N, C-alpha and C positions, 0 to 999 in steps of 0.2 A: 937419752931417749925422750922425745916429746910425746906427752900423753894427753888425750882430750876425751872427755865424756860428752856424748850427744844424748839428749833426753827429750822425749816428746811430752806434750801435755796430756796425751792419751794413756792414762794409767801408768805414767812414769816409765814407759818402755824406753830402752836405750841401748847404746852400743859404745864401746870404748875403742878409740883409735890410737895406735902407737906408731911412731915413725922416728928414725934418727934424723929426718929432714924437716926442719922447722917450716920451710915453705909449704910442704905437703899438708901439715896439720893446719896451718893458717889458711890455706886455700879451702880446705874442707869446712873450717869454721865459718868462712864467708859464704860458702855455698848453701849451707843449711841454716845459717843463723837467723834468717828472716822468719823461720817457722819453729825451729827447735832450740832448746836451751843448750848452750855450749859452755863448758868450764874445764879448766885444767884438772886432771885427775891426780889425786894424791896416793891412792891405793887401789886395791881390788874392789870392783863394783859388783861383780857377779854377772855383769852383762856379757853378751858375746863380744869377742875381741877381733878387731881388724888391724893387722900390721901392714905397713907399706914401706918397702925397701927397694932402693934403686940398684939392686944386684940380684943375681940368681935366675934371670930369665932364661938364659941358654940351657942351664941344667934342667929347668922345669920343662922347657920345650922338648928336650931330648927324651925326658920321661914320658911325656904325652905321646910323642912319635912312636915310642916303643910299645905303647899300650894299644888296646883295641878301641880307638877313639871314634867318636861321632862328631859331626859338624853341624852347627846351627848358626843363625844370625844373632849375635849378642853384643851390644845392641846395634843392629844394622851393620855388623862387621863379622866376617867369617871367623868363628871361634870353635876350636876343637876341645872336646872334653872327654874324660874317661875316669874309671875308678883307679885310684892310686894306691900307694902302699899304706898298710895299717889303718884302714878305715877312713881314707880320705878321697875326696873328689878333686881332680886336677883339670885345669883348663888353660889354654893359651889363645890369644888373639894375635896371630903373626903380624898382621899389618900394623898394629900398634906396639908390637914387641912388649906386651904385658901379659902376665900369667897369674893364675890363682891356685892356691891349695887350701881346701876347706877340710878341717878335721871335724867329722860329724859329732863325735862324742864330746869334745871339749868346746865346740862351737867357736872355733878359732879360724879366721880367714886370713891367710898370708897372701899379700899381693906383691908381685915382683915386676918391676919395670925398669926403664932406662931414662925416659924423659920425665922430669919432676911433675909437669902439668898433666901429662898422660897418666902418670902413676896416681896423682891426687884424684883425678876424675874417676879412675877405676876403683880406688879405695872408697870414695864417696858413694859410688854406685852400689857396691856390695854392702856397705854399711846400711844403706837405705833398704836393700833386700833383706838384711837381717832384721831390721825393724819391721818390715812387712810381715815376715814370718811370725814374729811375736804378736803383732796386731791380729793377724788371721787366727792364731791360736786363741786369742782373747775375744773372738766373735766379731771382728771387724770385716768389712768387705771393701773392695776397691772398685770405685765407679769411674767410668769414662765420662768425666764431668768437669765443669769449672765452678768455682764458688768464691764468694766474698762474704765478709761478716761485718755488719754494722756494729758500732759501739754498743755494748750490752749483750753481744752474742747472737743476734738475730742474723741468720745466714740466708743468702739467696743462692740457690743451686741451679745451674744451667745445664741442661741435658740435650743430647742430640748427636748425630753422627759427625764424621770428619767434615769440616767446612761449614757446619750448620750455623756457627756464630757463637759458640760457647765462650771462646776467648774474647770476642767483641763485648759480650755482656759483662764478663768478669773485669776486663781492663777499663771499660767505660765506668762501671760503678766504683772500681778502685780509684780511678782518677777523680771521682766525685767525693772521695773520703772514706769509702769502705776499706777494710783490711783484706788483702789478697790472700786467700787460703789455698787456692789451686787453680791452674789454668788449663789442665787437661786430665788430671787424675786427682781423685779425692777419696780418702778413706771415710767410711760411714759405718755406724753401728746403732742398733736399736737401743734407745735410752731407757732407763728404768721407769720413767714416768709416761712412756708411750710415744715419745717423739723419736727423732733421729739426730744423733750427734755426728759431727764431722771432725776430721783431723787431716792435716796437710800431707801431701807427697812432695817434698822439696824438689824443685826443678827450675831450670830456666824456661825460656819460651822460644818457640819457632813462630815468628809473626810475619804474615804476608805484608808486602810493601803497601798494599792498599789500606790495611788496618793500621799500620804504623803511621801512614799519612793522615788517616781519619782521626787518629788520636792526637795529631799534632806533634808527634814525636820524631818525625823524619829529620827535622832540622836539629833537634837535640842530639841525635845519634851522629849526624853529619859533623856537627861541631866537635864532638869528642874524637871522632876518627880523624878529622882534618888537623886537630891539635896533636896528633901522634898517638892517640889511644889505639890499642890493639883490638881488632875485631874478635869476636868469639872464634876459637880455633876451628870449630866445625862449620862456620859460615862460608857459604859458596862465594868465591871471589866476585862473581857477577852481581850478587846482592850487595856486596861492599861497594862495588863501582857504581851501582844504581843509587845507593844512598848518598855517596859522595857527590853525585850529580844532582841530587835533590829530587829524584824520580819517585813517584808514589803510585805508578801504574803497576798492577800485579805482574809478576814475571814468571813465565812458565818454561819448562823444558820437557818435551815429550809428554805433555799433559800433566806433569807434576809441578806444583808451584814451588818456585825457588824463594825461600824465606830468609828474613833477617833472624839471627839467633841472639837472644838476649840473656845475659848472665843474671842469676838471682840478685847479686849485689847491685846490678844496674837498675833494678826496679826502684831501689831507694836512691842510689847515688845519682842516677840520671833523670829519673822521672818523679821522684819524691813520693813514691807509694809506700804504704805500710803493710806489714804482714799480719796474718791471723793464725794463732796456734790451735784454735778450736772454735766451734760454733754449733748452733742448733738450727736445723732447717725450718725456715718460716715461710718460704715461698719457692716455687719451682717455675722456671722459665724454659720454654722450648722454642728456641729462636730459629729464624731463617734470615739470612742476609741477602738483600737484593739491591744492587747498585741503583741509586736514584729513587729508592722507595721512601715513602714517608713513614716514620716509625709508628706502629700501632698494633692493635690486636689483629691476628690473622684469621679472618673469617672463613678461609678455605680449609682450615684444619681444626679438628676438635680435640680438646684435652684428653677426653676419655679414649679416643682412638690412638692418640700419640702415646700417652702413658709411659710407664717404666717397664722395660722388658730385659731379658737376658743380654740383649745387645748393648745395654747400657753399663754392663760390668766388664772389667778388663780381663777378658778370658777369650779363649778360642781365637777367632779371626781378628778380634779387636785387640788382643794383646800380641803385638808383633815385635816388641823390642826386648823384653826381658824374660825369655823362657827360663824355667826353674831348673837350670842345669846342675845346681848343687843340691837339689832335693830339699830345699829349705821349707817348703809348704806342702810337700807331698802331692803336688799338682793342683793345689787349691789356692793359687795365687790371687784369685778374686774373692776368696772367702768360701765358706762352706755353702752348700745348696740351701740348707735351712736358714742360714743368716741372710743370704741373698733374697730368699723369698720373703723373709720378715721385713727387711729393709724396703723391698719393692711394695709390700702391702701397706706399710706405714706411709711411704711417700705418696701413695695413691690418695691419702686423706689430707695431704697438704694442699693449700690453695695453689693452683697451677694456671699458667697463662701461655698460650701459643701466640708468639709475636713475630712480626716482621721488622727488620731494622735496615736502615740505609747506611750510607757512608758519611753522613753529617754527624760529627761527634756531638755537637750541641743539641741537635734534635734527639739523637739517641739517648743522651744523658738526661734530658728533660723528661722524656717519656719513661725511661726505666726508673728514674728516681720517684716519679709519681706512682708507677706500678708497684714498686717494691721499696718504699721509702725507709729511711733511717727511723728508728723509734722516736727520736725527737721531732722529726718532720711529721710523723703520723699523729703525734699529740697535738701539734699545731693545727693540722687539718681538722681533727676532731673538735677542737675548741672553736674553730671558725664556723 
């Protein structure tokens, strides 16, 4: 049995993963390793446990089918879940042939699948959910945001709706030397000294072809694919074909953008980025991306009017991928109302900038690094 402890920098919260399949444990370590500490486990840690086994799916599926199940999209795939035997919650995703059994009292999540990579992804997903539950119980909230951290812990937090440009801000600054903390979801908590501290939600990225091209990464991905590298398993074949052809024009299907999918390990292996395990918010950016625009402050929108609202937390209509089917947070996946209100109030006191960005990476980077510079750069400016 291969055992791995996953531990965050946020109060040493963690999960233990066990599997008879070495490839599954190694895949999970690569997936979260940019943000969480991973180490082989020698004994009991007291953390929740996730087991991942490539057997037992049919038996679990039959148990769910015999129960009074409900169906939800988790994540973006039809998943049936129900109460199981002896204080458990059971669930299966038939299209992936993967299933789950969560023992509420012992905090043990057993994952059953058939394909090693699908099994590993499912195990990583629920391990992250178990960490979320612990963080929420510890006063953290989950923001719909992107964030990077400059050396020294100074974090830049980008907020806005889907397509606003949060990822553009994060990846532009990460390419300029900041550590990537999150590109779509970020944990936040009121710090004891009155600020707001951040922690990462480990994940890959779905990146539009326009952004991939603006960052200068299309050719990097194309070279890896052309050399035989496998695309992300969830990437649309049309995105793969477009990248291989060197296209950087956004691709749409029925109004929805078809994006490139990037694995966490590719952030470092392909693009040379670094990760960040924690940070403290020093600046807020509310972006809007307009093709052909010159980067600058957006005089058409006011910081006070934009602000931080409930729509900036991963809840309700915003949280469309990970419903709490196992009851891990008691329906408080974005954090408690009190914690959300406190985080929003503190963020309102942080310097904020409403900006417009274009598709010129150099111009975006020059503007953003002047607006939210690294501490070293700020010192140079002050002395000049």
